[in-house]
C-alpha positions in Angstrom: -9.2 -13.7 38.1 -10.7 -16.8 36.5 -9.9 -20.4 37.0 -7.9 -22.0 34.1 -9.7 -25.4 34.4 -9.2 -25.5 30.7 -11.1 -27.2 27.8 -10.7 -27.2 24.1 -11.8 -24.0 22.5 -14.8 -25.6 20.8 -16.1 -26.8 24.2 -15.8 -23.4 25.9 -18.8 -21.1 26.7 -18.6 -17.3 26.9 -20.9 -15.2 29.0 -22.0 -11.8 27.6 -21.8 -8.8 30.0 -24.5 -6.1 30.2 -24.2 -2.9 32.3 -22.5 -3.7 35.6 -24.4 -2.4 38.6 -27.5 -1.8 36.5 -28.8 -5.4 36.2 -32.2 -4.4 37.6 -32.8 -1.7 35.0 -31.0 -3.0 32.0 -34.2 -3.1 29.9 -34.7 0.6 30.3 -31.0 1.4 29.7 -31.0 -0.7 26.6 -34.1 1.0 25.0 -32.0 4.0 23.6 -29.4 1.5 22.3 -32.0 -0.6 20.6 -33.6 2.5 19.1 -30.2 3.6 17.7 -29.9 0.1 16.1 -33.4 0.3 14.5 -32.8 3.9 13.2 -29.4 2.8 11.9 -30.9 -0.1 10.0 -33.7 2.0 8.6 -31.4 5.0 7.7 -28.8 2.9 5.9 -31.4 0.9 4.2 -33.0 4.1 2.8 -29.6 5.3 1.6 -29.0 2.0 -0.2 -32.4 2.1 -1.8 -32.1 5.7 -3.0 -28.7 5.2 -4.5 -29.7 2.0 -6.2 -33.0 3.3 -7.7 -32.0 7.0 -8.6 -29.8 7.3 -11.7 -28.7 10.8 -10.5 -26.9 9.2 -7.6 -24.9 6.7 -9.7 -21.7 8.8 -9.2 -18.5 7.5 -7.6 -19.1 9.5 -4.3 -22.6 8.0 -3.8 -21.5 4.5 -4.9 -18.9 4.6 -2.1 -21.6 5.9 0.2 -23.7 2.8 -0.6 -20.7 0.6 0.3 -20.4 2.5 3.6 -24.2 2.0 4.2 -23.8 -1.8 3.4 -20.9 -2.1 5.9 -23.0 -0.3 8.5 -25.9 -2.7 8.0 -23.5 -5.6 8.3 -22.1 -4.2 11.6 -25.6 -3.7 13.0 -26.5 -7.3 12.0 -23.5 -8.6 13.9 -24.0 -6.7 17.1 -27.8 -6.2 17.4 -28.8 -9.9 17.9 -26.6 -10.5 21.0 -27.8 -7.2 22.5 -31.4 -8.4 22.1 -30.6 -11.8 23.5 -28.8 -10.2 26.5 -31.0 -7.2 27.4 -34.5 -8.6 26.5 -34.2 -12.4 26.6 -31.7 -12.7 29.4 -29.5 -15.1 27.4 -25.9 -14.6 28.2 -24.2 -17.8 26.9 -22.5 -18.0 23.6 -20.6 -21.1 22.3 -17.1 -20.6 21.0 -18.0 -21.1 17.3 -20.7 -18.5 17.4 -18.5 -16.1 19.4 -15.6 -16.5 16.9 -17.9 -16.0 14.0 -19.3 -12.8 15.5 -15.8 -11.5 16.2 -14.7 -12.2 12.6 -17.6 -10.3 11.1 -17.5 -7.4 13.5 -13.8 -6.7 12.8 -14.3 -7.4 9.0 -17.1 -4.9 8.6 -15.1 -2.3 10.7 -12.2 -2.7 8.4 -14.4 -2.4 5.3 -15.9 0.8 6.7 -12.4 2.2 7.3 -11.3 1.2 3.8 -14.4 2.8 2.2 -13.7 6.1 4.2 -10.2 6.1 2.8 -11.5 5.6 -0.8 -14.0 8.4 -0.2 -11.2 10.7 0.9 -9.2 10.1 -2.3 -12.5 10.5 -4.3 -12.9 13.9 -2.8 -9.3 14.8 -3.7 -9.7 13.7 -7.3 -13.0 15.6 -7.6 -11.4 18.8 -6.3 -8.1 18.5 -8.2 -9.5 17.5 -11.6 -13.3 18.0 -11.7 -13.5 18.0 -15.5 -12.0 14.5 -15.8 -13.5 13.2 -12.5 -15.8 10.7 -14.3 -13.0 9.3 -16.5 -10.5 8.9 -13.7 -13.1 7.1 -11.5 -15.4 5.1 -13.8 -17.7 2.5 -12.4 -15.3 -0.3 -13.1 -12.6 1.4 -11.1 -15.0 2.0 -8.2 -16.0 -1.7 -8.3 -12.4 -2.8 -8.2 -11.7 -0.5 -5.2 -14.7 -1.9 -3.4 -13.6 -5.5 -4.1 -10.1 -4.7 -2.9 -11.4 -3.2 0.4 -13.6 -6.3 1.0 -10.8 -8.7 0.2 -8.4 -6.9 2.5 -10.9 -7.0 5.4 -11.5 -10.8 4.9 -7.8 -11.6 4.6 -6.7 -9.6 7.6 -9.4 -11.2 9.8 -9.2 -14.8 8.6 -6.1 -15.8 10.7 -7.8 -14.6 14.0 -10.5 -17.3 14.4 -8.1 -20.0 13.1 -5.5 -19.1 15.7 -8.0 -18.9 18.4 -8.9 -22.5 18.0 -5.5 -23.6 19.1 -5.9 -21.8 22.5 -7.2 -23.3 25.7 -10.0 -21.4 27.5 -11.8 -21.8 30.8 -15.0 -23.9 30.4 -16.9 -20.7 31.1 -15.5 -17.2 30.5 -17.0 -13.8 31.1 -16.7 -11.3 28.3 -16.2 -7.6 28.9 -19.0 -6.6 26.5 -22.3 -7.8 24.9 -20.5 -9.1 21.9 -17.2 -10.9 21.1 -14.0 -9.0 20.2 -10.6 -10.4 19.4 -8.7 -8.6 22.2 -11.3 -9.7 24.7 -11.1 -13.4 23.7 -7.3 -13.4 23.6 -7.2 -11.9 27.2 -9.4 -14.8 28.5 -7.2 -17.6 27.1 -5.1 -19.7 29.4 -2.4 -20.6 26.9 0.3 -18.6 25.2 -1.2 -15.8 23.1 1.8 -14.0 21.8 1.1 -15.0 18.2 -2.6 -14.0 18.5 -1.6 -10.6 19.9 0.9 -10.0 17.1 -1.6 -11.0 14.4 -4.3 -8.7 16.0 -1.9 -5.8 16.2 -0.7 -6.3 12.6 -4.3 -6.4 11.3 -5.1 -3.2 13.1 -2.0 -1.4 11.9 -2.6 -2.6 8.3 -6.2 -1.4 8.4 -7.3 1.3 10.8 -3.7 2.6 11.3 -2.8 2.7 7.6 -6.2 4.1 6.6 -6.2 6.9 9.1 -2.7 7.9 8.1 -3.6 8.0 4.4 -6.8 9.9 5.1 -4.8 12.6 6.8 -2.4 12.6 3.8 -5.4 12.9 1.4 -6.7 15.9 3.3 -3.3 17.6 3.3 -3.4 17.2 -0.5 -6.9 18.6 -0.6 -5.9 21.6 1.4 -2.9 22.1 -0.8 -5.1 22.0 -3.9 -7.7 24.3 -2.4 -5.1 26.9 -1.5 -4.2 27.0 -5.2 -7.7 28.0 -6.2 -8.0 31.7 -7.1 -11.1 33.1 -5.3 -12.1 32.6 -1.7 -15.7 31.7 -2.8 -14.4 28.8 -4.9 -12.2 27.6 -2.1 -15.1 27.5 0.3 -17.2 25.7 -2.3 -14.5 23.1 -2.8 -14.0 22.6 1.0 -17.8 22.3 1.5 -17.8 19.1 -0.6 -15.6 17.5 2.1 -17.6 18.4 5.2 -19.9 15.4 5.1 -17.0 13.0 4.7 -14.9 14.7 7.4 -17.8 14.5 9.8 -18.1 10.7 9.2 -14.4 10.2 9.6 -14.5 11.9 13.0 -17.6 10.0 14.0 -15.8 6.7 13.1 -12.4 7.3 14.7 -13.2 9.5 17.8 -15.3 6.9 19.6 -12.5 4.4 19.1 -10.1 6.9 20.6 -12.4 7.6 23.5 -12.9 3.9 24.3 -9.2 3.3 24.2 -8.6 6.1 26.7 -11.4 4.9 28.9 -10.1 1.3 29.0 -6.7 2.6 30.1 -7.9 5.2 32.7 -11.3 4.6 34.2 -12.6 1.2 33.1 -12.4 -0.3 36.6 -13.9 2.8 38.3 -16.8 3.1 35.9 -17.5 -0.3 34.4 -21.0 0.6 33.2 -19.6 3.6 31.4 -17.0 1.4 29.7 -19.7 -0.9 28.5 -21.8 2.0 27.3 -18.9 3.5 25.4 -18.1 0.1 23.9 -21.7 -0.2 22.6 -21.6 3.4 21.2 -18.3 2.7 19.6 -20.0 0.4 17.1 -23.4 1.9 17.1 -22.7 5.7 16.6 -21.1 5.5 13.1 -24.0 3.5 11.5 -26.5 5.8 13.2 -24.8 9.1 12.2 -23.7 8.3 8.7 -27.1 8.5 7.0 -28.1 11.5 9.1 -25.0 13.4 8.1 -25.6 12.7 4.4 -29.3 13.4 4.6 -28.6 16.8 6.1 -25.6 17.7 4.0 -26.3 16.3 0.6 -28.8 18.1 -1.6 -29.0 15.1 -4.0 -29.9 12.7 -1.2 -32.6 15.1 0.1 -33.9 15.5 -3.5 -34.1 11.7 -3.8 -36.0 11.4 -0.6 -38.4 14.2 -1.6 -39.0 12.6 -5.0 -39.9 9.3 -3.3 -42.3 10.9 -0.9 -44.0 12.8 -3.7 -44.2 9.7 -5.8 -45.9 7.8 -3.0 -48.4 10.7 -2.6 -49.2 10.6 -6.3 -49.6 6.8 -6.2 -51.9 7.0 -3.1 -54.1 9.6 -4.7 
């Protein structure tokens, strides 16, 4: 329980939480997390560079992948600084405005990633259903419009949250559950009525993650229906093989969220350090795994990497 000796939201201070019970060894525990962040930034940066500079990768699938990499970089940029402040500099305090800004961008980039995954699912459906007209159905202008719509939706869905938070009263000092600011965490710390905030948060989740996951399942049902209509087993396997990378990324994106939700409801109080670790991995695993999955599964990405290494060797010699 916290004391509701309230102050205006702009005068409130929030304290970041590390790993409960592991305060003496947080530096060591945070090393793998920091390495994951660094690898995520490097991996997604390489993906963006390859797709931008290699004309062979200027197809809709890889343009959507570049959008995914950009949202992953944005998510790392939102979460990594506060982890460094907390684990390495020992800085726990965040003013309200900075906390609200971090919350806004974390959720916005999460919704962008979810929207891009949905776009990639329908991209795979179109490529399998009508491969001969794939380029005409999804020209670069249509891909750009889809990307703009995904970004606009993420911004519009998240814009009310920080505005509505400003009308709430908070304790002068509040302890967050994680090492970054999330909407549900901030709403739970408020001393005033939060029904409107909770409804807005629920609506934004349903209109983004909930809607996207449902439409992704529908798109894969359509893909399976289309594949079953293909004559030979070899062609069926080849068609399904083009979806493996995307399906892996979808599972990596949604399964940690499901695991964190279950942990919060079942064992959060029994294992608080595990809950914090899961919360960190919840945002760090997708940016870490996405470039790895595509580097392993995509021949075009591997060829682009190999071409760059060969070019550097030639330039060095």
